N, C-alpha and C positions, 0 to 999 in steps of 0.2 A: 714863792719858792722857784728859784731860777733853775735848779738842777734836781734831777731825780736819779737815784741809784737803784739798779736792779741787780739781784744776785742769784746765782744757781750754785750747784755743787762744784762746778768747774770754772765759772766765769763771773765777772762783774762788769756791768755796763753803766755808764753815766750819760744821761741825756741832758743837754743844756738847752733849755727852752728859750732863753734870751738870745742864744747864738744860733738861731735858725733851726731849732729842734734837732741838732746834730748829736751824733754819738761823740762826746768829748773824750771818752775813754772806753776801751774794750780790753779787759785783761782776761786771758785764758791760760789756765794752769800757771798763773803767776806772771805771765809774760804780757806786757803791754803791746798790743798789735797795731795801734794807731799812732800817728803823729799827733801829739797833744797840744802843740802850740805852733804859731807861724806868724809871718809878718802881716798877715791880713786874713779876713774870713775865708778867702778862697783856698788857703794853703794848709788847713789842718782839720783833724777829726774826720767824720763821715757825715755828710749833710744831704738832705733831699734837694733835688733840682726840679723846679716847677715855676711857672707854667711852660718853660722850655728847658732843654738840657744841652749843655755844651755851648759852642759859639753861635751867636746870631750875627750874621754879617752886617757890620756897621750899625748894629742895634736897630735895624729896620726890617719891617715886614708889612705885607699888604694882605688884608682880609676883606672879602666881599667888596673889593674896589676902593677900600679906604686904607690909606697909608698910616702906619704907626711907627713911633720911634721910642726906643728904650735907651736909658743912660749907658754909655760905654764904660766898661770897667776892666778891659784888657785891650790896650791900645785903642783902635777905632771900633772894636767889637763889644757887644754885650754878652756876658758870660754867665751861664748856669742858672738863669731865672732870677726871681726876685725874693723867694721866701727864705733863702739861706742866710739872709742878713737881717731878718725881722723877727720879733718875738712871737712865740706860740703860746697857746694856753692849753692846760689839761682839759680834756673833755670827758674822759672815763679812765679806768685803770689801764695804763699803757697806751692811751689814745690821746693825740694832741692835734690841735687845729689852729690854723691862721687864715685870715681873710686875704683875698686878692684885692689889692687897692692900687690907686695910681702910684707910679706911672703906668702899670698894667691897665689897659683900657676897658677890661671886661670884669664885671663884678662876679665874685665867686669865692671859693675857699679851697684850701688844701688840708687834707687829713692824713696823719701818719699813725700807724699802729706799730708798737714795738713789743715783741714777745721774746723773752730770754728763757732758753731751755738748757738742759744739762749738756747737750752736744751741739747746740746751734743757737743763733739769733735770727729771728724772722721779722721782716719789715714789710709793711703794706702801705702803699701810697695811693691816695685818691685825689683827683683833681676835679672839682665840681664847678659848675658855672650856672649863673642865673639866666644866661642867654647863649646862643651858639657862639663858640669861640674856638680858635685853633689852640692846640696844646701838645706838649710832650713832657715827660718826666723821667726821673731816674735818681740814682744815688752817686755821690762822689766820695768814696773812701780814700784816705791817705794811709797806706799801710807802711809800717817800718820795714825797711829793706833787710835789716839785721835784727835777729833775736838771739839773745844769749851768745853773742859773738859770731853767729852763723849767718852767712849770706843766703837770702831767700831768692827764689826764682818763680816766674809765672809760667804755667803750663796750660796751653790751650791750642785747639785746632779750629781754624775758621775757613769757610769756603771762599771768602773774599774780604778785601779791605776797601773802604771808601777812599779813593785817591784825593789827597788834599791839593788845592791849587796854590798859587803864589801868596794868597792871604791866609794859608793854613786852614782852609775850610773845605770840606768835601764839595766837589762840584758836580756830582752825579755819575762819575765814572768809577767802575769797580775793577779791581785788579787782584791777581793772586797775591796773597800776603808775602811781602819780602821779609828777610831777617830784620830784627830790631836793631837799635832801639826804636820805640814807637811813641807817637802821640796821635793815635789813629783810631778810627772806628771800624769794627769788624762785624760781619754777619755770617749767617749759616754756620753756626758753631756746632761741632760734632758732639759736644757735651759741655758741662759747666767748667769754667776755668778753675784751676787749682793753684794756690800759692803754697810752695813747699819750702820750709826751713829744715834741711836735713838733720835728723836726730832730735829735732825739737817738736814740731807739729806741722800738719798740713791743714789748709783752709780751702774748702770747696765753696765756690760762689755760684749758687744756682739762682735762676731768675725766670720770671715769665716774660722778660723783655727779649726782643728780637735782636738787639744790638748790644755790644759792649765796647767801650772805649778803654784802651790800654795806654797808660803813660808810664814810661820807665826811663826817662831822660835825666833824672836827678840821682845823685849818688846815695842819698840817705833814705829815699822813699820811692814807692811806686803806687799806681792807682789802677784799679780794675772797676770800671763804672758801668753797671747795667743801665741801659736807656731804652725807652720805648721807640726812639727814632734817632737817626743820625743828627749830628750838629747841623744847625741852620735849617732844620726841618720845617719851621714855620714858613719858609719861602719855597718849599718843595713838597707839594701834596700833603699838607699837615693833617693830623688826626683832628676831627671836630668833636668837641664836647658839647652835649646838649643838656638842658635842664633835666635832671633825673637820670641822666646817662653819663656817669663820671668816667674819666679815664682812670683805670686801676692797674697798678703794677705791684709785683711782689718780688722779694728776693730773700733767700735763706742762706746764711753762711754757716757751714757745718765744719767742726774741727775734730781732728784726731791727733793723738800723740804719735810722733814719728820715731820709731825705733825703741 
């Protein structure tokens, strides 16, 4: 069974296990919130990112003095981890799992729990390892910019933005967030970002993650991506996962009718 459908009184969610355990569809009050198809696996649905999130500079990182290379899938860079393109298996009700395998050099697994409620969908991501390894994780949702003919907007306040360098990768410098459009990582958020389609609904994106990447440079869609670390974090003080001590992230998307 490649797909699993969950339903509540207000929403229906479809999880595609063959396509990286992504939310292939999320309908709320009859409105499809997600982009449901695209030219490649990067561009549609909402998928988990692990064992890193965002861009990895030239697909390379070093850990404990050993250099590693990941396949490039965005120009010269490696993007969004490995698990969003591989099949997952059901482990329990609403729980799915996939192994970390080559080209990722460290054995382990990633687990995702999906819970659909009347007013929200809750996701939990766990990155486990059989030996110490660097890691980051998060989610990459592609939201439709227009619902019911209404243009949506993203509302959030952040204390800083990670400044991108000439390769479009944060280089460690933080600045006051400028006006959009953005393809950028933000931190020190004053509260959860909200997507609002006036007169239709609002969607609050809460998360345990310290960072969010906002992408709104396309006319038909935008992305609000909770991440445990900025892009290229494997090369800048990465989080270390130990056996029995997984990296865990949660996000909850709550909806309300607007007007």
